Every structure is written in C-alpha cells, then in structure tokens.
N, C-alpha and C positions, 0 to 999 in steps of 0.2 A: 504494500500500500504506500503510495507516494505521500510523504509528509507535506503538510501545508508550508509553502514557501512563497508568500506573496512578494513579487518584485515590483518596485516602483521605479520608473525610469523617467528622467527628465526629457529624453528624446522621444517619448511615447507620443505618437501622432494621433490625429482625430479621424472620425469616420469618413470625412470627405477625402482625406489622404488615402485611406484604404480603397475607396471607390476609384480614385484616380489610378491607384496602383493596379487594380483589376482591369481597368480599361486599357492601360498601357500594356499589361501582360498579355491580354487576349487580343490586342490590336483592334479595339472596338472603336467605331465611329461615335464620338461623344454625343452627336446630334441624333443618333439612332441606337440607343442603348437596348440590347436584348435583356429586358428586365428579369426574365426568368433565370437566365444564366448568371447574371450579376447578383441577383438575390441569393441564389443557392451558394455561389462562391463566397459571398459576404457572410452568410450564416455558417458556412464551414470554417472560415477564418475565426469567426466569433467563438465557435465551439472549441476550437483548438486553443485560442487565447484564454478561455475560461478553464480549460483543462490544465494549461500552464500556470493558472492562478495569477495571471497578470492583473494589475490594478486597472480594470476596465471602467472607464467613465460611463455615466448614465447616457451620454449622448450617443454612444455606440448602440445601445438598446433602442433609443429613440429612432435612429436611422434604420435599424432593422425593422421596426414597426412601420416606418415610412415606406420602405421598399416592399414590404408585404402588402400594404394598402395600395400602392401603385400597381403592383402585380394583379391584385384582385379587381381593380378598376378596369384593367386592360382585358380581363377575362369576361367582363360584362358584355351583353349584346351591344353592337354598335348602334348609335342613333340614326334616325332617318337622315338622308342627304341634306335636307334643308336645315337640320339642326347641327350639322357637323361643325360649321364655322363658329357657332356659339360655344361649343364644348372644347375646352383646351385639352391638348394631349396631357394626360396625367404625369408624363415624364418631364414636361416642359419646365416646371419649377425646379426640379432636381437638376436638370441640365444647366439652367441659369446659375444655380448655386455652385455647381462644379466648375463652370467656366470662370466665374468671379473668383472662386477660391484658387484656381490654377494661376490666374493673373497675379494675385497677391503672393502666391508661393514662388512664382518665377521672379517677381521683383525682389523678394527676400533673398532668394538664392543668388541673384545678381549682386545685391549689396554685400552679401557674405563673400562672394567670389572676389569682388573688388577689394574688400578689406583684407582678404587673404593674400592677394597679389601685392597690395601696398605694404603689408607687414613683412613680406619676403623679398622686397625689391633688391635689397643689398645682400641677400643670402645666396643668390644664384641657385635657387632650389632645383631647377631642372637637371643641371649637371650633377649635383650632389645626389639627388634621388636616383638618377640613372646609374651612378657609380655604386650606390648602396645596394641596389637590387640587380645589378649586372644587366640592365636593360638599356638599349640605346635610346637617346632622346628622340622623340618624334613618334614613338609607338602610341597606341591608344591609351589615353590617360586613365589611371585608376581613380574611381570616384568612391567617396565614403558611402557605405551601405545604410539604407534606412531600415526601420524595424520590420516593415511588411515584406521587404525583400528577404530578410533573415527568416521570417516565419514561412514564407513561400519555399525557401530552400530546405527548411526543417521539415515541412510537410512531405517533400520529396524523399528525405531521409527516412521518415516514418513509413512511407509507402514501400520503399525498397526493403525495409526491415521485415515486412510481412512475408517476404519470399525467402528469407534466410532459413536454413535448416534449424529446427528447434533443438536446442541443447538444454536439458534440465540442469539448473544451477541452484545452489542454496539461495534462499530468499533473503539476501543481506542487502539492505538499503544503503547506498552510498550517500553521504551528506554533500551538500553544495560546497561547504568549506573544503572538504577533502578533495572534491573534484576540481575545484579551482587550483589547489596546490598541485594536483596531478597535471592539469593542463598547462600551468605556468612552467612546470618542470620540463614538459615536452617542448614548449615554445623556446625555452632556454637553449635547447639543443639544435634548434633550427632557426634560420633567418625569418621564416614565415611558414604558416601551415594552411593548407586548403580547408575550407569549411567542413567538407565531408570527412577529412582525416581526423577531425576531433572525435568522431563517433566510431572509429574503426576498432576500438578496444572494448566496446560495450555492446550488448546484444538485446537486453530486455527493454521494453518500452519505457519503464520507469527510469532506467539509467540513461536512456536517450534523452528523456525530458530533463533529468537533473543536469546532464551535460549542456543542454541548450540554455537552461536557466543560469548555469555557471558562466556561460559565455555572456549572457545579458548582464550579469552582475559584474563581470570583469570590465565590460564596456562602461557601465555606470561608475565603477571605481577608477576609471581611466587607466587601467592596467594594460589594455590592448586597444588597437584600432583595427577596424574591419573595412576592407576596400574591395571593389569589384572592377574587373577589367572590362570597361564599357558597360552598356546597359544590361546585357544578358551574359556577361562573361563569368569566369570563375571567381568565387568569393574567397578572399585570403585574409588571414588574421596575422597581425604583426604585434609583437610584444613591445611595450615601451616602458621606460623607467617609471617607477612608482613616484608620483608627486608627493611632496612632503605632507600636503594636507589631506591626502586620501586616507579614509578610514580603513582599518583592517577588518576582514570578515571574522565574525565571532560566532562559532557554532552555526546553528540553523536559524538564528534570530534574524529579523529584518535589519539590514545594515543601514544606519543613518549617520549623518554628519553631526557629531556631538562636539561642542566646544571642548578644547583640551582642559584637563583639570589644572587648577592653579598650582604652580610649582613653588617650592620654598624660595624665599628671597635669598638669592645667591650673594647679594651684597653683604649680608650679615655673617656669611660663613667665613671662617679664617682662611687666609691665603695659604697656598702650599708652602710649607717650610716655616710658617709663622710659629706653629706650636713648638717645633724643635728649637727655634731661636729663643723663645721665652724660656724653655727648659734649660738651655745652655746658660742664659743669664742668671737664672736662679742658682744653678750649680756653681757659677763663678762667684756669686755673692756668698754662698755658703762656704766656699773655700777660703775666703779672706778671714 
C-alpha cells in the first residue's frame, strides 16, 4: 500500500495549461477541439494526479465538470437550421479562454527568455553548455520540462510496466527519502540520466510512483533540473549543486521551507586560544 505523500510544487500549473498540453500533444486544431477525446484524456490525467497524491487545486475539478457539461451539450439533438445562429457552439467559450491564456503564457515565456538571455550575456552560455554536454553549438536547444510533460512520460512508463514479466517480490515499501538518496547517488555517477532510466531498477507500480514522486521532490528542492531535446525529444535529468537554502528531506513528512533555528551568539564565545592564554597567565602569577 502506497503511503500518503502529498507533494506541493511551486511549478504546478493550472487546468488550462493541461488542456493546452493535450492539444499540443495530439496536434489538435484549437478552433475545432474533439471534446470527447480531450475530456477523456483530461480525466485520465486527473486520475493519475490524484493517485500520485499531488496537491490538486479545486479549479482542476471545476474544469473537469466544464468539459463534461460541454460534452453533454454536444450530444444533445441539434436545433433547427433557423435556430443555429442563435445557439453558440458550447466549445466557443472554452476556446476563447484557451487562446487568451496561451497569449499570456507566451508573453510570460518571452519575458522569462529575455531575462535569461540578459543575465547570461557575459557568460557565453552556448559554448560552455556545449562543452559541458559534449554537444556542438547549433543543435536543437534543450528546453526545461513542464509538469504535464513529466506526467505524460510517466504514464508511458506505467503502461510499459504492465507488459513486464511478473516477478513476486517481498512487499517492502521504499520511502521517498530513501529513493531520493538512491537517485542522487546514481546521478553522481553520470553526467545526466534519461527519464526512463530512473525506473529501470524498480518493477512494482508502487515503487514506480515513489520514484516519480522523488523526482518531483528533487525538482522542488532544486537538486536537479529536467530538460527535453525539442518539443517531443528525450527527457534528461541533470544533477546540480544543492543550494544553501534548500531544505533536506526528512522521513516521509511533507518537506517545507522552515526558517533556520536561531544559533548561539558567536560573538560571546571565547576566541580560539583565549582560554589557554588566560590559563598561562594564571600559572605565571602563581609562580611568582
């Protein structure tokens, strides 16, 4: 039985981002959304997110209800031709929301890209990154992966795991903390790891889920960065140095950023050698 391990992520995106991800993944015309396909895919993602015990906002459930409502309206008998102009396509409002959200998302991505370029202007990042990864400058750029792309890749891992030969093993549940240590140890031995390579040493569905949750937790703790070669390329995980402010995972508890405990005032502590000097002075006085 998988223990409860709710993961709260700052980069967790909203339901419109999930819909845009599905539209992009299936190469759907945003102005002619196949609502049955998108609704089923959306509910499948939602079900997996709930199984992973991600901290799902209520707006995801509201969007699920909206999709089901739109789907039910499309199943109703079509009105007479003279009434068609008055009745709006039930998908129209959803399409407008998606287009508006995509515009804001692109603008935010553009601002973020400009800020990234500006901060790296004097670091010559292209040559350094190419040297680090032994890749020539000019190849398709790696982009940082969003949450729904990770979930999509994990769904594929779960699907392939169904076809593995069943090997009965002792029902010993690995903890997220232990799995993080294992993954960081493996990453220390390699420059980078492919997403699917993270799961090649576990077989049960519970351990697959714990591994995925461990990856999400490592991303949140800024222990790793995850990139993808192009839009549909391989997902790779790179380990990075632990920032000083990053909290350490403790057991299976939810990991939060707590302020550091107050340290003793070091100014009042004696300086090294001061005690020996005082002792020597006392010995000198006693000798006279």
